[in-house]
PyMOL Python script that loads the backbone (N, CA, C, O; Angstrom):
from pymol import cmd

cmd.read_pdbstr("""\
ATOM      1  N   MET A   1       0.820  -1.185   0.000  1.00  0.00           N
ATOM      2  CA  MET A   1       0.000   0.000   0.000  1.00  0.00           C
ATOM      3  C   MET A   1       0.867   1.253   0.000  1.00  0.00           C
ATOM      4  O   MET A   1       0.598   2.195  -0.745  1.00  0.00           O
ATOM      5  N   ASN A   2       1.892   1.268   0.822  1.00  0.00           N
ATOM      6  CA  ASN A   2       2.758   2.437   0.885  1.00  0.00           C
ATOM      7  C   ASN A   2       3.532   2.631  -0.399  1.00  0.00           C
ATOM      8  O   ASN A   2       3.772   3.763  -0.820  1.00  0.00           O
ATOM      9  N   SER A   3       3.935   1.511  -1.039  1.00  0.00           N
ATOM     10  CA  SER A   3       4.710   1.648  -2.267  1.00  0.00           C
ATOM     11  C   SER A   3       3.860   2.258  -3.386  1.00  0.00           C
ATOM     12  O   SER A   3       4.371   3.046  -4.182  1.00  0.00           O
ATOM     13  N   LYS A   4       2.573   1.907  -3.459  1.00  0.00           N
ATOM     14  CA  LYS A   4       1.707   2.504  -4.472  1.00  0.00           C
ATOM     15  C   LYS A   4       1.504   3.988  -4.209  1.00  0.00           C
ATOM     16  O   LYS A   4       1.442   4.790  -5.141  1.00  0.00           O
ATOM     17  N   LEU A   5       1.403   4.345  -2.946  1.00  0.00           N
ATOM     18  CA  LEU A   5       1.260   5.748  -2.585  1.00  0.00           C
ATOM     19  C   LEU A   5       2.518   6.525  -2.958  1.00  0.00           C
ATOM     20  O   LEU A   5       2.439   7.652  -3.447  1.00  0.00           O
ATOM     21  N   ILE A   6       3.664   5.923  -2.729  1.00  0.00           N
ATOM     22  CA  ILE A   6       4.932   6.577  -3.078  1.00  0.00           C
ATOM     23  C   ILE A   6       5.062   6.722  -4.586  1.00  0.00           C
ATOM     24  O   ILE A   6       5.486   7.767  -5.080  1.00  0.00           O
ATOM     25  N   GLU A   7       4.693   5.660  -5.325  1.00  0.00           N
ATOM     26  CA  GLU A   7       4.749   5.743  -6.792  1.00  0.00           C
ATOM     27  C   GLU A   7       3.811   6.827  -7.311  1.00  0.00           C
ATOM     28  O   GLU A   7       4.173   7.575  -8.220  1.00  0.00           O
ATOM     29  N   TYR A   8       2.625   6.918  -6.752  1.00  0.00           N
ATOM     30  CA  TYR A   8       1.678   7.950  -7.172  1.00  0.00           C
ATOM     31  C   TYR A   8       2.244   9.337  -6.882  1.00  0.00           C
ATOM     32  O   TYR A   8       2.142  10.248  -7.704  1.00  0.00           O
ATOM     33  N   PHE A   9       2.839   9.480  -5.706  1.00  0.00           N
ATOM     34  CA  PHE A   9       3.417  10.765  -5.322  1.00  0.00           C
ATOM     35  C   PHE A   9       4.569  11.135  -6.247  1.00  0.00           C
ATOM     36  O   PHE A   9       4.706  12.296  -6.632  1.00  0.00           O
ATOM     37  N   GLN A  10       5.404  10.151  -6.608  1.00  0.00           N
ATOM     38  CA  GLN A  10       6.522  10.424  -7.497  1.00  0.00           C
ATOM     39  C   GLN A  10       6.048  10.783  -8.903  1.00  0.00           C
ATOM     40  O   GLN A  10       6.655  11.628  -9.561  1.00  0.00           O
ATOM     41  N   GLN A  11       4.979  10.155  -9.368  1.00  0.00           N
ATOM     42  CA  GLN A  11       4.474  10.465 -10.703  1.00  0.00           C
ATOM     43  C   GLN A  11       3.826  11.845 -10.741  1.00  0.00           C
ATOM     44  O   GLN A  11       3.913  12.540 -11.753  1.00  0.00           O
ATOM     45  N   GLU A  12       3.193  12.239  -9.675  1.00  0.00           N
ATOM     46  CA  GLU A  12       2.544  13.540  -9.629  1.00  0.00           C
ATOM     47  C   GLU A  12       3.562  14.669  -9.473  1.00  0.00           C
ATOM     48  O   GLU A  12       3.343  15.766  -9.988  1.00  0.00           O
ATOM     49  N   ASN A  13       4.651  14.424  -8.783  1.00  0.00           N
ATOM     50  CA  ASN A  13       5.649  15.461  -8.515  1.00  0.00           C
ATOM     51  C   ASN A  13       6.960  15.084  -9.204  1.00  0.00           C
ATOM     52  O   ASN A  13       7.863  14.539  -8.569  1.00  0.00           O
ATOM     53  N   ASN A  14       7.062  15.368 -10.472  1.00  0.00           N
ATOM     54  CA  ASN A  14       8.252  15.005 -11.231  1.00  0.00           C
ATOM     55  C   ASN A  14       9.424  15.946 -10.990  1.00  0.00           C
ATOM     56  O   ASN A  14      10.548  15.626 -11.377  1.00  0.00           O
ATOM     57  N   ASN A  15       9.200  17.073 -10.373  1.00  0.00           N
ATOM     58  CA  ASN A  15      10.271  18.038 -10.179  1.00  0.00           C
ATOM     59  C   ASN A  15      11.096  17.759  -8.912  1.00  0.00           C
ATOM     60  O   ASN A  15      12.030  18.509  -8.627  1.00  0.00           O
ATOM     61  N   ILE A  16      10.786  16.722  -8.156  1.00  0.00           N
ATOM     62  CA  ILE A  16      11.545  16.391  -6.945  1.00  0.00           C
ATOM     63  C   ILE A  16      12.796  15.620  -7.352  1.00  0.00           C
ATOM     64  O   ILE A  16      12.721  14.608  -8.047  1.00  0.00           O
ATOM     65  N   GLU A  17      13.941  16.117  -6.906  1.00  0.00           N
ATOM     66  CA  GLU A  17      15.200  15.466  -7.224  1.00  0.00           C
ATOM     67  C   GLU A  17      15.479  14.331  -6.243  1.00  0.00           C
ATOM     68  O   GLU A  17      15.170  14.422  -5.054  1.00  0.00           O
ATOM     69  N   VAL A  18      16.066  13.271  -6.769  1.00  0.00           N
ATOM     70  CA  VAL A  18      16.465  12.154  -5.922  1.00  0.00           C
ATOM     71  C   VAL A  18      17.825  12.502  -5.329  1.00  0.00           C
ATOM     72  O   VAL A  18      18.750  12.824  -6.075  1.00  0.00           O
ATOM     73  N   PRO A  19      17.970  12.445  -4.002  1.00  0.00           N
ATOM     74  CA  PRO A  19      19.257  12.809  -3.406  1.00  0.00           C
ATOM     75  C   PRO A  19      20.326  11.789  -3.767  1.00  0.00           C
ATOM     76  O   PRO A  19      20.074  10.584  -3.792  1.00  0.00           O
ATOM     77  N   SER A  20      21.507  12.287  -4.042  1.00  0.00           N
ATOM     78  CA  SER A  20      22.617  11.391  -4.354  1.00  0.00           C
ATOM     79  C   SER A  20      23.452  11.173  -3.099  1.00  0.00           C
ATOM     80  O   SER A  20      23.582  12.062  -2.257  1.00  0.00           O
ATOM     81  N   ILE A  21      24.003   9.996  -2.995  1.00  0.00           N
ATOM     82  CA  ILE A  21      24.815   9.632  -1.834  1.00  0.00           C
ATOM     83  C   ILE A  21      26.273   9.667  -2.263  1.00  0.00           C
ATOM     84  O   ILE A  21      26.664   9.025  -3.238  1.00  0.00           O
ATOM     85  N   ASP A  22      27.058  10.412  -1.534  1.00  0.00           N
ATOM     86  CA  ASP A  22      28.477  10.534  -1.842  1.00  0.00           C
ATOM     87  C   ASP A  22      29.221   9.406  -1.140  1.00  0.00           C
ATOM     88  O   ASP A  22      29.297   9.373   0.088  1.00  0.00           O
ATOM     89  N   GLY A  23      29.767   8.488  -1.917  1.00  0.00           N
ATOM     90  CA  GLY A  23      30.484   7.351  -1.353  1.00  0.00           C
ATOM     91  C   GLY A  23      31.753   7.749  -0.634  1.00  0.00           C
ATOM     92  O   GLY A  23      32.151   7.095   0.330  1.00  0.00           O
ATOM     93  N   ASN A  24      32.402   8.824  -1.094  1.00  0.00           N
ATOM     94  CA  ASN A  24      33.632   9.283  -0.436  1.00  0.00           C
ATOM     95  C   ASN A  24      33.343   9.789   0.967  1.00  0.00           C
ATOM     96  O   ASN A  24      34.140   9.583   1.882  1.00  0.00           O
ATOM     97  N   TYR A  25      32.202  10.451   1.139  1.00  0.00           N
ATOM     98  CA  TYR A  25      31.834  10.943   2.468  1.00  0.00           C
ATOM     99  C   TYR A  25      31.612   9.784   3.430  1.00  0.00           C
ATOM    100  O   TYR A  25      32.026   9.848   4.588  1.00  0.00           O
ATOM    101  N   ILE A  26      30.964   8.734   2.959  1.00  0.00           N
ATOM    102  CA  ILE A  26      30.698   7.584   3.828  1.00  0.00           C
ATOM    103  C   ILE A  26      32.006   6.905   4.203  1.00  0.00           C
ATOM    104  O   ILE A  26      32.188   6.518   5.357  1.00  0.00           O
ATOM    105  N   LEU A  27      32.926   6.751   3.245  1.00  0.00           N
ATOM    106  CA  LEU A  27      34.214   6.139   3.557  1.00  0.00           C
ATOM    107  C   LEU A  27      35.021   6.998   4.524  1.00  0.00           C
ATOM    108  O   LEU A  27      35.652   6.471   5.440  1.00  0.00           O
ATOM    109  N   LEU A  28      35.008   8.304   4.330  1.00  0.00           N
ATOM    110  CA  LEU A  28      35.712   9.195   5.244  1.00  0.00           C
ATOM    111  C   LEU A  28      35.098   9.141   6.634  1.00  0.00           C
ATOM    112  O   LEU A  28      35.813   9.119   7.635  1.00  0.00           O
ATOM    113  N   ASN A  29      33.794   9.120   6.692  1.00  0.00           N
ATOM    114  CA  ASN A  29      33.088   9.062   7.964  1.00  0.00           C
ATOM    115  C   ASN A  29      33.434   7.776   8.713  1.00  0.00           C
ATOM    116  O   ASN A  29      33.729   7.809   9.908  1.00  0.00           O
ATOM    117  N   ARG A  30      33.398   6.655   8.014  1.00  0.00           N
ATOM    118  CA  ARG A  30      33.748   5.378   8.649  1.00  0.00           C
ATOM    119  C   ARG A  30      35.211   5.325   9.042  1.00  0.00           C
ATOM    120  O   ARG A  30      35.556   4.761  10.080  1.00  0.00           O
ATOM    121  N   GLY A  31      36.076   5.906   8.223  1.00  0.00           N
ATOM    122  CA  GLY A  31      37.495   5.931   8.555  1.00  0.00           C
ATOM    123  C   GLY A  31      37.782   6.736   9.801  1.00  0.00           C
ATOM    124  O   GLY A  31      38.547   6.304  10.663  1.00  0.00           O
ATOM    125  N   ILE A  32      37.166   7.917   9.904  1.00  0.00           N
ATOM    126  CA  ILE A  32      37.334   8.740  11.108  1.00  0.00           C
ATOM    127  C   ILE A  32      36.810   7.999  12.329  1.00  0.00           C
ATOM    128  O   ILE A  32      37.443   8.004  13.385  1.00  0.00           O
ATOM    129  N   LYS A  33      35.659   7.365  12.183  1.00  0.00           N
ATOM    130  CA  LYS A  33      35.076   6.634  13.304  1.00  0.00           C
ATOM    131  C   LYS A  33      35.980   5.480  13.744  1.00  0.00           C
ATOM    132  O   LYS A  33      36.169   5.262  14.940  1.00  0.00           O
ATOM    133  N   PHE A  34      36.537   4.744  12.783  1.00  0.00           N
ATOM    134  CA  PHE A  34      37.410   3.619  13.099  1.00  0.00           C
ATOM    135  C   PHE A  34      38.676   4.090  13.802  1.00  0.00           C
ATOM    136  O   PHE A  34      39.073   3.522  14.820  1.00  0.00           O
ATOM    137  N   LEU A  35      39.314   5.134  13.257  1.00  0.00           N
ATOM    138  CA  LEU A  35      40.557   5.611  13.851  1.00  0.00           C
ATOM    139  C   LEU A  35      40.344   6.195  15.248  1.00  0.00           C
ATOM    140  O   LEU A  35      41.140   5.945  16.154  1.00  0.00           O
ATOM    141  N   LEU A  36      39.284   6.964  15.422  1.00  0.00           N
ATOM    142  CA  LEU A  36      39.005   7.503  16.759  1.00  0.00           C
ATOM    143  C   LEU A  36      38.674   6.391  17.750  1.00  0.00           C
ATOM    144  O   LEU A  36      39.087   6.447  18.908  1.00  0.00           O
ATOM    145  N   ASN A  37      37.934   5.389  17.301  1.00  0.00           N
ATOM    146  CA  ASN A  37      37.602   4.264  18.167  1.00  0.00           C
ATOM    147  C   ASN A  37      38.876   3.546  18.600  1.00  0.00           C
ATOM    148  O   ASN A  37      39.063   3.272  19.785  1.00  0.00           O
ATOM    149  N   PHE A  38      39.742   3.243  17.655  1.00  0.00           N
ATOM    150  CA  PHE A  38      40.990   2.554  17.959  1.00  0.00           C
ATOM    151  C   PHE A  38      41.855   3.378  18.898  1.00  0.00           C
ATOM    152  O   PHE A  38      42.394   2.850  19.871  1.00  0.00           O
ATOM    153  N   LEU A  39      41.993   4.676  18.612  1.00  0.00           N
ATOM    154  CA  LEU A  39      42.838   5.549  19.423  1.00  0.00           C
ATOM    155  C   LEU A  39      42.305   5.698  20.844  1.00  0.00           C
ATOM    156  O   LEU A  39      43.074   5.608  21.801  1.00  0.00           O
ATOM    157  N   LEU A  40      41.012   5.923  20.997  1.00  0.00           N
ATOM    158  CA  LEU A  40      40.445   6.112  22.336  1.00  0.00           C
ATOM    159  C   LEU A  40      40.511   4.830  23.164  1.00  0.00           C
ATOM    160  O   LEU A  40      40.803   4.881  24.359  1.00  0.00           O
ATOM    161  N   ILE A  41      40.245   3.692  22.547  1.00  0.00           N
ATOM    162  CA  ILE A  41      40.353   2.426  23.283  1.00  0.00           C
ATOM    163  C   ILE A  41      41.796   2.176  23.688  1.00  0.00           C
ATOM    164  O   ILE A  41      42.058   1.755  24.815  1.00  0.00           O
ATOM    165  N   TYR A  42      42.739   2.432  22.780  1.00  0.00           N
ATOM    166  CA  TYR A  42      44.158   2.245  23.093  1.00  0.00           C
ATOM    167  C   TYR A  42      44.576   3.139  24.260  1.00  0.00           C
ATOM    168  O   TYR A  42      45.241   2.677  25.187  1.00  0.00           O
ATOM    169  N   LEU A  43      44.190   4.411  24.219  1.00  0.00           N
ATOM    170  CA  LEU A  43      44.569   5.336  25.289  1.00  0.00           C
ATOM    171  C   LEU A  43      43.969   4.929  26.632  1.00  0.00           C
ATOM    172  O   LEU A  43      44.646   4.966  27.659  1.00  0.00           O
ATOM    173  N   PHE A  44      42.702   4.543  26.618  1.00  0.00           N
ATOM    174  CA  PHE A  44      42.069   4.170  27.881  1.00  0.00           C
ATOM    175  C   PHE A  44      42.683   2.890  28.453  1.00  0.00           C
ATOM    176  O   PHE A  44      42.942   2.809  29.653  1.00  0.00           O
ATOM    177  N   LEU A  45      42.912   1.902  27.604  1.00  0.00           N
ATOM    178  CA  LEU A  45      43.475   0.648  28.100  1.00  0.00           C
ATOM    179  C   LEU A  45      44.924   0.809  28.540  1.00  0.00           C
ATOM    180  O   LEU A  45      45.353   0.164  29.497  1.00  0.00           O
ATOM    181  N   THR A  46      45.679   1.657  27.859  1.00  0.00           N
ATOM    182  CA  THR A  46      47.046   1.945  28.305  1.00  0.00           C
ATOM    183  C   THR A  46      47.026   2.628  29.666  1.00  0.00           C
ATOM    184  O   THR A  46      47.842   2.320  30.534  1.00  0.00           O
ATOM    185  N   PHE A  47      46.107   3.540  29.845  1.00  0.00           N
ATOM    186  CA  PHE A  47      45.945   4.190  31.141  1.00  0.00           C
ATOM    187  C   PHE A  47      45.619   3.170  32.234  1.00  0.00           C
ATOM    188  O   PHE A  47      46.172   3.238  33.332  1.00  0.00           O
ATOM    189  N   MET A  48      44.732   2.234  31.938  1.00  0.00           N
ATOM    190  CA  MET A  48      44.347   1.220  32.932  1.00  0.00           C
ATOM    191  C   MET A  48      45.503   0.274  33.239  1.00  0.00           C
ATOM    192  O   MET A  48      45.696  -0.105  34.394  1.00  0.00           O
ATOM    193  N   ILE A  49      46.266  -0.109  32.235  1.00  0.00           N
ATOM    194  CA  ILE A  49      47.376  -1.045  32.459  1.00  0.00           C
ATOM    195  C   ILE A  49      48.458  -0.415  33.331  1.00  0.00           C
ATOM    196  O   ILE A  49      48.967  -1.051  34.254  1.00  0.00           O
ATOM    197  N   TYR A  50      48.805   0.829  33.036  1.00  0.00           N
ATOM    198  CA  TYR A  50      49.897   1.464  33.781  1.00  0.00           C
ATOM    199  C   TYR A  50      49.489   1.922  35.172  1.00  0.00           C
ATOM    200  O   TYR A  50      50.334   1.974  36.065  1.00  0.00           O
ATOM    201  N   ASN A  51      48.240   2.250  35.383  1.00  0.00           N
ATOM    202  CA  ASN A  51      47.819   2.720  36.708  1.00  0.00           C
ATOM    203  C   ASN A  51      47.329   1.609  37.620  1.00  0.00           C
ATOM    204  O   ASN A  51      47.337   1.769  38.840  1.00  0.00           O
ATOM    205  N   TYR A  52      46.903   0.490  37.056  1.00  0.00           N
ATOM    206  CA  TYR A  52      46.420  -0.632  37.858  1.00  0.00           C
ATOM    207  C   TYR A  52      47.087  -1.922  37.382  1.00  0.00           C
ATOM    208  O   TYR A  52      46.444  -2.735  36.717  1.00  0.00           O
ATOM    209  N   PRO A  53      48.377  -2.125  37.715  1.00  0.00           N
ATOM    210  CA  PRO A  53      49.088  -3.298  37.188  1.00  0.00           C
ATOM    211  C   PRO A  53      48.640  -4.623  37.812  1.00  0.00           C
ATOM    212  O   PRO A  53      48.919  -5.683  37.251  1.00  0.00           O
ATOM    213  N   THR A  54      47.964  -4.588  38.939  1.00  0.00           N
ATOM    214  CA  THR A  54      47.536  -5.832  39.577  1.00  0.00           C
ATOM    215  C   THR A  54      46.101  -6.211  39.207  1.00  0.00           C
ATOM    216  O   THR A  54      45.471  -7.011  39.898  1.00  0.00           O
ATOM    217  N   MET A  55      45.602  -5.654  38.150  1.00  0.00           N
ATOM    218  CA  MET A  55      44.224  -5.918  37.743  1.00  0.00           C
ATOM    219  C   MET A  55      44.085  -7.363  37.249  1.00  0.00           C
ATOM    220  O   MET A  55      44.953  -7.888  36.553  1.00  0.00           O
ATOM    221  N   ASN A  56      42.979  -7.977  37.627  1.00  0.00           N
ATOM    222  CA  ASN A  56      42.669  -9.338  37.205  1.00  0.00           C
ATOM    223  C   ASN A  56      42.388  -9.364  35.698  1.00  0.00           C
ATOM    224  O   ASN A  56      41.845  -8.400  35.159  1.00  0.00           O
ATOM    225  N   ILE A  57      42.751 -10.459  35.013  1.00  0.00           N
ATOM    226  CA  ILE A  57      42.573 -10.550  33.564  1.00  0.00           C
ATOM    227  C   ILE A  57      41.093 -10.559  33.187  1.00  0.00           C
ATOM    228  O   ILE A  57      40.725 -10.043  32.132  1.00  0.00           O
ATOM    229  N   ASN A  58      40.250 -11.130  34.021  1.00  0.00           N
ATOM    230  CA  ASN A  58      38.810 -11.148  33.729  1.00  0.00           C
ATOM    231  C   ASN A  58      38.228  -9.744  33.768  1.00  0.00           C
ATOM    232  O   ASN A  58      37.419  -9.381  32.913  1.00  0.00           O
ATOM    233  N   ILE A  59      38.626  -8.969  34.735  1.00  0.00           N
ATOM    234  CA  ILE A  59      38.159  -7.585  34.832  1.00  0.00           C
ATOM    235  C   ILE A  59      38.705  -6.773  33.656  1.00  0.00           C
ATOM    236  O   ILE A  59      38.014  -5.907  33.118  1.00  0.00           O
ATOM    237  N   PHE A  60      39.930  -7.053  33.266  1.00  0.00           N
ATOM    238  CA  PHE A  60      40.531  -6.345  32.143  1.00  0.00           C
ATOM    239  C   PHE A  60      39.771  -6.628  30.839  1.00  0.00           C
ATOM    240  O   PHE A  60      39.529  -5.711  30.054  1.00  0.00           O
ATOM    241  N   ILE A  61      39.399  -7.873  30.609  1.00  0.00           N
ATOM    242  CA  ILE A  61      38.629  -8.226  29.417  1.00  0.00           C
ATOM    243  C   ILE A  61      37.256  -7.574  29.441  1.00  0.00           C
ATOM    244  O   ILE A  61      36.775  -7.100  28.412  1.00  0.00           O
ATOM    245  N   LEU A  62      36.624  -7.547  30.603  1.00  0.00           N
ATOM    246  CA  LEU A  62      35.335  -6.864  30.715  1.00  0.00           C
ATOM    247  C   LEU A  62      35.468  -5.366  30.467  1.00  0.00           C
ATOM    248  O   LEU A  62      34.590  -4.754  29.859  1.00  0.00           O
ATOM    249  N   LEU A  63      36.548  -4.785  30.929  1.00  0.00           N
ATOM    250  CA  LEU A  63      36.788  -3.360  30.674  1.00  0.00           C
ATOM    251  C   LEU A  63      36.985  -3.089  29.182  1.00  0.00           C
ATOM    252  O   LEU A  63      36.496  -2.084  28.666  1.00  0.00           O
ATOM    253  N   ILE A  64      37.690  -3.972  28.495  1.00  0.00           N
ATOM    254  CA  ILE A  64      37.872  -3.808  27.056  1.00  0.00           C
ATOM    255  C   ILE A  64      36.517  -3.808  26.349  1.00  0.00           C
ATOM    256  O   ILE A  64      36.250  -2.957  25.500  1.00  0.00           O
ATOM    257  N   CYS A  65      35.669  -4.766  26.707  1.00  0.00           N
ATOM    258  CA  CYS A  65      34.345  -4.853  26.077  1.00  0.00           C
ATOM    259  C   CYS A  65      33.495  -3.626  26.393  1.00  0.00           C
ATOM    260  O   CYS A  65      32.845  -3.067  25.510  1.00  0.00           O
ATOM    261  N   MET A  66      33.505  -3.220  27.644  1.00  0.00           N
ATOM    262  CA  MET A  66      32.693  -2.081  28.048  1.00  0.00           C
ATOM    263  C   MET A  66      33.167  -0.788  27.393  1.00  0.00           C
ATOM    264  O   MET A  66      32.359  -0.014  26.880  1.00  0.00           O
ATOM    265  N   VAL A  67      34.459  -0.560  27.411  1.00  0.00           N
ATOM    266  CA  VAL A  67      35.008   0.669  26.857  1.00  0.00           C
ATOM    267  C   VAL A  67      34.776   0.729  25.355  1.00  0.00           C
ATOM    268  O   VAL A  67      34.392   1.774  24.830  1.00  0.00           O
ATOM    269  N   SER A  68      35.006  -0.377  24.659  1.00  0.00           N
ATOM    270  CA  SER A  68      34.819  -0.355  23.212  1.00  0.00           C
ATOM    271  C   SER A  68      33.352  -0.134  22.849  1.00  0.00           C
ATOM    272  O   SER A  68      33.056   0.566  21.880  1.00  0.00           O
ATOM    273  N   SER A  69      32.438  -0.718  23.610  1.00  0.00           N
ATOM    274  CA  SER A  69      31.017  -0.518  23.329  1.00  0.00           C
ATOM    275  C   SER A  69      30.597   0.931  23.559  1.00  0.00           C
ATOM    276  O   SER A  69      29.902   1.521  22.732  1.00  0.00           O
ATOM    277  N   VAL A  70      31.014   1.493  24.671  1.00  0.00           N
ATOM    278  CA  VAL A  70      30.624   2.866  25.002  1.00  0.00           C
ATOM    279  C   VAL A  70      31.244   3.857  24.021  1.00  0.00           C
ATOM    280  O   VAL A  70      30.563   4.768  23.550  1.00  0.00           O
ATOM    281  N   ILE A  71      32.514   3.688  23.712  1.00  0.00           N
ATOM    282  CA  ILE A  71      33.179   4.616  22.799  1.00  0.00           C
ATOM    283  C   ILE A  71      32.572   4.516  21.407  1.00  0.00           C
ATOM    284  O   ILE A  71      32.342   5.537  20.758  1.00  0.00           O
ATOM    285  N   PHE A  72      32.309   3.296  20.940  1.00  0.00           N
ATOM    286  CA  PHE A  72      31.733   3.161  19.608  1.00  0.00           C
ATOM    287  C   PHE A  72      30.319   3.739  19.566  1.00  0.00           C
ATOM    288  O   PHE A  72      29.919   4.313  18.553  1.00  0.00           O
ATOM    289  N   TYR A  73      29.561   3.596  20.647  1.00  0.00           N
ATOM    290  CA  TYR A  73      28.218   4.178  20.690  1.00  0.00           C
ATOM    291  C   TYR A  73      28.280   5.701  20.615  1.00  0.00           C
ATOM    292  O   TYR A  73      27.513   6.320  19.878  1.00  0.00           O
ATOM    293  N   ILE A  74      29.185   6.298  21.368  1.00  0.00           N
ATOM    294  CA  ILE A  74      29.326   7.753  21.358  1.00  0.00           C
ATOM    295  C   ILE A  74      29.795   8.238  19.988  1.00  0.00           C
ATOM    296  O   ILE A  74      29.305   9.249  19.483  1.00  0.00           O
ATOM    297  N   LEU A  75      30.746   7.515  19.385  1.00  0.00           N
ATOM    298  CA  LEU A  75      31.211   7.906  18.057  1.00  0.00           C
ATOM    299  C   LEU A  75      30.120   7.726  17.011  1.00  0.00           C
ATOM    300  O   LEU A  75      30.035   8.504  16.061  1.00  0.00           O
ATOM    301  N   ASP A  76      29.296   6.717  17.177  1.00  0.00           N
ATOM    302  CA  ASP A  76      28.219   6.498  16.222  1.00  0.00           C
ATOM    303  C   ASP A  76      27.172   7.606  16.310  1.00  0.00           C
ATOM    304  O   ASP A  76      26.542   7.944  15.308  1.00  0.00           O
ATOM    305  N   LEU A  77      26.986   8.167  17.487  1.00  0.00           N
ATOM    306  CA  LEU A  77      26.071   9.300  17.621  1.00  0.00           C
ATOM    307  C   LEU A  77      26.652  10.558  16.975  1.00  0.00           C
ATOM    308  O   LEU A  77      25.920  11.359  16.393  1.00  0.00           O
ATOM    309  N   ASN A  78      27.975  10.727  17.080  1.00  0.00           N
ATOM    310  CA  ASN A  78      28.609  11.915  16.531  1.00  0.00           C
ATOM    311  C   ASN A  78      28.897  11.814  15.034  1.00  0.00           C
ATOM    312  O   ASN A  78      28.910  12.827  14.334  1.00  0.00           O
ATOM    313  N   PHE A  79      29.125  10.602  14.547  1.00  0.00           N
ATOM    314  CA  PHE A  79      29.421  10.387  13.132  1.00  0.00           C
ATOM    315  C   PHE A  79      28.462   9.338  12.577  1.00  0.00           C
ATOM    316  O   PHE A  79      28.878   8.208  12.320  1.00  0.00           O
ATOM    317  N   PRO A  80      27.200   9.683  12.388  1.00  0.00           N
ATOM    318  CA  PRO A  80      26.258   8.668  11.864  1.00  0.00           C
ATOM    319  C   PRO A  80      26.583   8.332  10.409  1.00  0.00           C
ATOM    320  O   PRO A  80      27.147   9.143   9.675  1.00  0.00           O
ATOM    321  N   ALA A  81      26.209   7.107  10.015  1.00  0.00           N
ATOM    322  CA  ALA A  81      26.487   6.652   8.647  1.00  0.00           C
ATOM    323  C   ALA A  81      25.598   7.390   7.639  1.00  0.00           C
ATOM    324  O   ALA A  81      26.009   7.623   6.502  1.00  0.00           O
ATOM    325  N   CYS A  82      24.393   7.753   8.052  1.00  0.00           N
ATOM    326  CA  CYS A  82      23.524   8.507   7.165  1.00  0.00           C
ATOM    327  C   CYS A  82      22.606   9.387   8.010  1.00  0.00           C
ATOM    328  O   CYS A  82      22.324   9.083   9.169  1.00  0.00           O
ATOM    329  N   TYR A  83      22.153  10.466   7.417  1.00  0.00           N
ATOM    330  CA  TYR A  83      21.259  11.398   8.088  1.00  0.00           C
ATOM    331  C   TYR A  83      19.863  11.213   7.525  1.00  0.00           C
ATOM    332  O   TYR A  83      19.603  11.538   6.366  1.00  0.00           O
ATOM    333  N   ILE A  84      18.979  10.697   8.338  1.00  0.00           N
ATOM    334  CA  ILE A  84      17.594  10.485   7.895  1.00  0.00           C
ATOM    335  C   ILE A  84      16.688  11.381   8.704  1.00  0.00           C
ATOM    336  O   ILE A  84      15.473  11.373   8.504  1.00  0.00           O
TER     337      ILE A  84
END
""", "prot")
cmd.dss("prot")
cmd.show_as("cartoon", "prot")
cmd.util.cbc("prot")
cmd.orient("prot")
């Protein structure tokens, strides 16, 4: 039902331009997100290793998972893949 409505709307309004997606922008966006994610996780984990050398390996693995999830979530909010 929605697709027929969209087709009708597109046929009635021929002057609406279809937005183009710039592939270079998406690659740059993902590259920035990847590098910032890697850098922030590295800095945080280096800080944890040097300041808490007696940390248990299980806690360290949980910290890696938690930090990477939180940092990637924050970066995903700041650098979304697309704007809808």
